[in-house]
C-alpha positions as CSV (number, residue, x, y, z in Angstrom):
1,X,-11.0,1.6,30.3
2,X,-7.9,3.3,29.3
3,X,-5.5,2.7,26.3
4,X,-2.6,3.6,28.4
5,X,0.1,0.9,29.1
6,X,3.0,0.6,31.5
7,X,6.1,2.5,29.9
8,X,9.5,0.9,30.0
9,X,11.9,3.9,30.7
10,X,15.0,2.2,29.3
11,X,13.7,0.7,26.0
12,X,11.3,2.3,23.2
13,X,8.0,0.3,23.2
14,X,6.1,-0.6,20.2
15,X,2.8,1.4,19.8
16,X,0.0,-0.3,21.6
17,X,-2.7,-1.3,19.1
18,X,-6.4,-2.2,19.5
19,X,-8.1,-3.9,16.6
20,X,-11.7,-4.2,16.2
21,X,-14.5,-3.5,13.5
22,X,-16.5,-0.4,12.6
23,X,-19.8,-0.1,10.9
24,X,-20.2,2.8,8.7
25,X,-22.3,3.6,5.3
26,X,-23.4,0.0,5.2
27,X,-19.9,-1.3,5.4
28,X,-18.1,-3.4,8.3
29,X,-14.4,-2.1,8.2
30,X,-11.4,-3.2,10.2
31,X,-10.6,-0.4,12.6
32,X,-7.2,0.1,14.4
33,X,-6.7,2.3,17.4
34,X,-3.1,3.2,17.7
35,X,-1.6,5.0,20.8
36,X,1.2,7.2,20.0
37,X,3.6,9.1,22.3
38,X,3.8,11.8,19.7
39,X,-0.2,12.3,19.3
40,X,-1.5,15.5,20.9
41,X,-5.0,14.9,19.6
42,X,-7.0,12.2,18.0
43,X,-6.8,11.7,14.2
44,X,-8.7,9.5,11.8
45,X,-7.6,8.3,8.5
46,X,-9.2,6.0,5.9
47,X,-6.7,3.5,4.5
48,X,-6.1,3.5,0.7
49,X,-9.0,1.8,-1.2
50,X,-11.3,2.2,1.7
51,X,-10.1,-1.2,3.1
52,X,-9.9,0.0,6.8
53,X,-9.8,2.8,9.3
54,X,-7.2,3.9,11.7
55,X,-7.4,6.3,14.6
56,X,-4.3,7.6,16.2
57,X,-4.7,8.4,20.0
58,X,-2.6,10.4,22.6
59,X,-1.4,8.0,25.5
60,X,-3.9,7.2,28.2
61,X,-7.0,8.4,26.4
62,X,-10.2,6.6,27.7
63,X,-12.2,4.5,25.2
64,X,-15.3,6.4,25.6
65,X,-13.4,9.5,24.2
66,X,-12.7,7.4,21.0
67,X,-16.3,6.4,20.7
68,X,-17.4,9.8,21.1
69,X,-14.9,10.9,18.4
70,X,-16.1,8.2,16.0
71,X,-19.7,9.5,16.5
72,X,-18.7,13.0,15.6
73,X,-17.0,11.9,12.4
74,X,-19.7,9.4,11.2
75,X,-21.1,11.8,8.5
76,X,-17.3,12.7,7.5
77,X,-16.7,9.0,7.0
78,X,-19.9,8.4,5.0
79,X,-19.0,11.3,2.8
80,X,-15.5,10.1,2.1
81,X,-16.2,6.5,1.7
82,X,-18.8,7.3,-0.9
83,X,-16.0,8.8,-3.0
84,X,-13.8,5.6,-2.7
85,X,-13.7,3.6,-5.9
86,X,-15.6,0.3,-6.0
87,X,-13.7,-2.8,-4.9
88,X,-13.6,-5.0,-8.0
89,X,-12.8,-8.7,-7.5
90,X,-10.3,-10.1,-9.9
91,X,-12.0,-12.8,-12.1
92,X,-12.1,-13.7,-15.6
93,X,-13.2,-11.3,-18.2
94,X,-12.1,-8.1,-16.2
95,X,-9.1,-6.0,-17.0
96,X,-6.2,-5.7,-14.5
97,X,-3.2,-3.4,-15.1
98,X,0.4,-4.7,-15.3
99,X,2.9,-1.9,-15.3
100,X,0.2,0.3,-16.2
101,X,-1.2,-1.6,-19.2
102,X,-4.7,-3.1,-18.8
103,X,-4.8,-7.0,-19.3
104,X,-7.8,-8.9,-19.7
105,X,-8.1,-11.9,-17.4
106,X,-8.5,-15.3,-19.4
107,X,-9.0,-18.4,-17.4
108,X,-7.6,-21.7,-19.1
109,X,-8.2,-24.4,-16.5
110,X,-6.7,-27.2,-18.8
111,X,-3.1,-26.4,-17.8
112,X,-1.0,-26.3,-14.7
113,X,-1.5,-23.2,-12.4
114,X,0.7,-20.6,-14.1
115,X,0.1,-17.0,-15.3
116,X,1.4,-15.8,-18.6
117,X,1.0,-12.5,-20.3
118,X,-0.1,-12.6,-24.0
119,X,-2.2,-10.6,-26.4
120,X,-4.8,-11.3,-29.2
121,X,-6.7,-9.0,-31.6
122,X,-8.6,-7.3,-28.8
123,X,-5.4,-6.4,-26.9
124,X,-3.2,-7.6,-24.0
125,X,-4.1,-10.8,-22.0
126,X,-3.4,-12.3,-18.7
127,X,-3.9,-16.0,-19.0
128,X,-4.5,-17.8,-15.7
129,X,-4.3,-21.7,-15.6
130,X,-5.4,-24.0,-12.9
131,X,-8.5,-24.3,-10.8
132,X,-10.7,-21.1,-10.9
133,X,-10.8,-20.9,-7.1
134,X,-7.2,-20.1,-7.1
135,X,-7.3,-17.5,-9.8
136,X,-7.2,-14.5,-7.5
137,X,-4.3,-15.8,-5.6
138,X,-2.4,-16.8,-8.7
139,X,-2.6,-13.4,-10.0
140,X,-1.4,-11.9,-6.7
141,X,1.6,-14.3,-6.6
142,X,2.4,-13.3,-10.2
143,X,2.4,-9.7,-9.3
144,X,4.6,-10.5,-6.2
145,X,7.2,-12.3,-8.4
146,X,7.2,-9.3,-11.0
147,X,7.7,-7.0,-8.1
148,X,10.5,-8.9,-6.6
149,X,12.3,-9.0,-9.9
150,X,11.8,-5.5,-10.9
151,X,12.0,-3.7,-7.8
152,X,15.3,-5.5,-6.5
153,X,16.8,-4.5,-9.7
154,X,15.9,-0.7,-9.3
155,X,17.0,-0.8,-5.8
156,X,20.4,-2.0,-6.9
157,X,20.4,0.9,-9.6
158,X,19.6,3.7,-7.0
159,X,21.5,2.5,-4.0
160,X,24.6,2.5,-6.3
161,X,23.8,6.2,-7.3
162,X,23.4,7.3,-3.7
163,X,26.3,5.3,-2.2
164,X,24.2,3.5,0.3
165,X,23.3,-0.2,0.8
166,X,19.8,-1.7,1.6
167,X,20.0,-4.0,4.5
168,X,16.9,-5.9,3.3
169,X,14.0,-5.7,0.7
170,X,10.5,-6.8,1.7
171,X,7.2,-7.1,-0.1
172,X,3.8,-6.5,1.7
173,X,0.2,-5.9,0.8
174,X,0.0,-2.6,2.9
175,X,-3.1,-0.6,2.8
176,X,-1.7,2.7,4.4
177,X,1.5,3.3,2.3
178,X,3.2,2.2,-1.0
179,X,6.8,1.7,0.6
180,X,8.9,2.4,3.6
181,X,12.4,2.7,4.7
182,X,13.5,1.9,8.3
183,X,16.4,3.8,10.1
184,X,18.6,0.6,9.9
185,X,18.2,0.4,6.2
186,X,15.2,-2.0,5.6
187,X,13.1,-1.2,2.6
188,X,9.5,-2.4,2.0
189,X,7.2,-2.1,-1.0
190,X,3.6,-2.9,-1.7
191,X,3.6,-5.5,-4.4
192,X,0.6,-3.8,-5.8
193,X,2.7,-1.1,-7.3
194,X,3.2,-3.5,-10.2
195,X,-0.1,-2.5,-11.6
196,X,1.2,1.3,-11.9
197,X,3.1,2.5,-15.0
198,X,7.0,1.8,-15.0
199,X,7.9,5.4,-14.4
200,X,5.8,5.3,-11.1
201,X,7.4,2.0,-10.0
202,X,10.7,3.6,-10.5
203,X,9.7,6.7,-8.6
204,X,8.6,4.8,-5.7
205,X,12.0,2.9,-5.4
206,X,13.8,6.1,-5.8
207,X,11.8,7.6,-3.1
208,X,12.5,4.9,-0.6
209,X,16.2,4.6,-1.7
210,X,16.5,8.4,-1.0
211,X,15.3,7.8,2.6
212,X,18.6,5.8,3.0
213,X,20.4,9.1,3.0
214,X,17.8,11.5,3.9
215,X,15.3,10.2,6.6
216,X,12.8,13.0,6.1
217,X,10.7,14.9,3.5
218,X,12.8,18.1,3.7
219,X,14.3,19.9,0.5
220,X,17.6,17.8,0.5
221,X,15.3,14.6,0.3
222,X,13.3,15.9,-2.5
223,X,16.3,17.2,-4.4
224,X,17.9,13.8,-4.2
225,X,14.6,12.1,-5.3
226,X,14.4,14.4,-8.4
227,X,18.2,13.5,-9.2
228,X,17.2,9.7,-9.1
229,X,14.0,10.2,-10.7
230,X,13.5,13.5,-12.8
231,X,9.8,12.5,-13.2
232,X,9.3,12.7,-9.3
233,X,6.4,15.3,-9.4
234,X,4.4,13.7,-12.3
235,X,4.8,10.3,-10.8
236,X,3.8,11.4,-7.2
237,X,0.8,13.2,-8.7
238,X,-0.1,10.0,-10.5
239,X,0.0,7.8,-7.5
240,X,-2.0,10.3,-5.5
241,X,-4.8,10.4,-8.2
242,X,-4.8,6.6,-9.0
243,X,-3.3,4.6,-6.1
244,X,-6.7,4.2,-4.3
245,X,-8.1,2.3,-7.3
246,X,-5.2,0.0,-7.3
247,X,-5.5,-0.6,-3.6
248,X,-9.3,-1.3,-4.0
249,X,-8.6,-4.3,-6.2
250,X,-9.6,-7.6,-4.3
251,X,-7.4,-10.6,-4.6
252,X,-9.3,-12.8,-2.1
């Protein structure tokens, strides 16, 4: 069996994707096998938070080669996954960060299903109303609304500074990246970024808006990024060190 597909010579084709599961270190993880015209060798990546695996393969590679590649890297996967933070499930009593500030989750079922931020003598609270079974979804929906409100305002600010316009702004729960910018001006963000400190949220938006002008990661891009967000290096380092823990939180 080959992962090769018929190639349309007149129109770029989307990358073929095979989705399956792979067992490693006692876990069953979703695995995506993505064929790329630019790939010259097989590459293996663990999604942020250990939520899945992704293998990029050259066109036409036989399935057996992928299986051999996985076998050779089983020990590497086990070692890397052992370092991935545990995946906490949001529930009453645990703390979840909002804009970098940990809030203790309190469930109050007597009222309608809303989420409000408050505080008591012990510190900040996230009060979740409604049925207990819907608590994780309500918290995720709250973060999505906060992301839309804050990030859309930051996009307006930074696009005004660079003299470019975003065609659309979308919010997703992506496991492999925090944001993206397409060549036609569509910006996408992971709503999980609302758990990061405010300067980091600002950095992420500045980063993606900078791509509206510089679709690369060259010197001109990073200079523009620094102009939009003087804390670029510090925030980039924070996201690299702490992003996996935010991606690991389960809202299911």
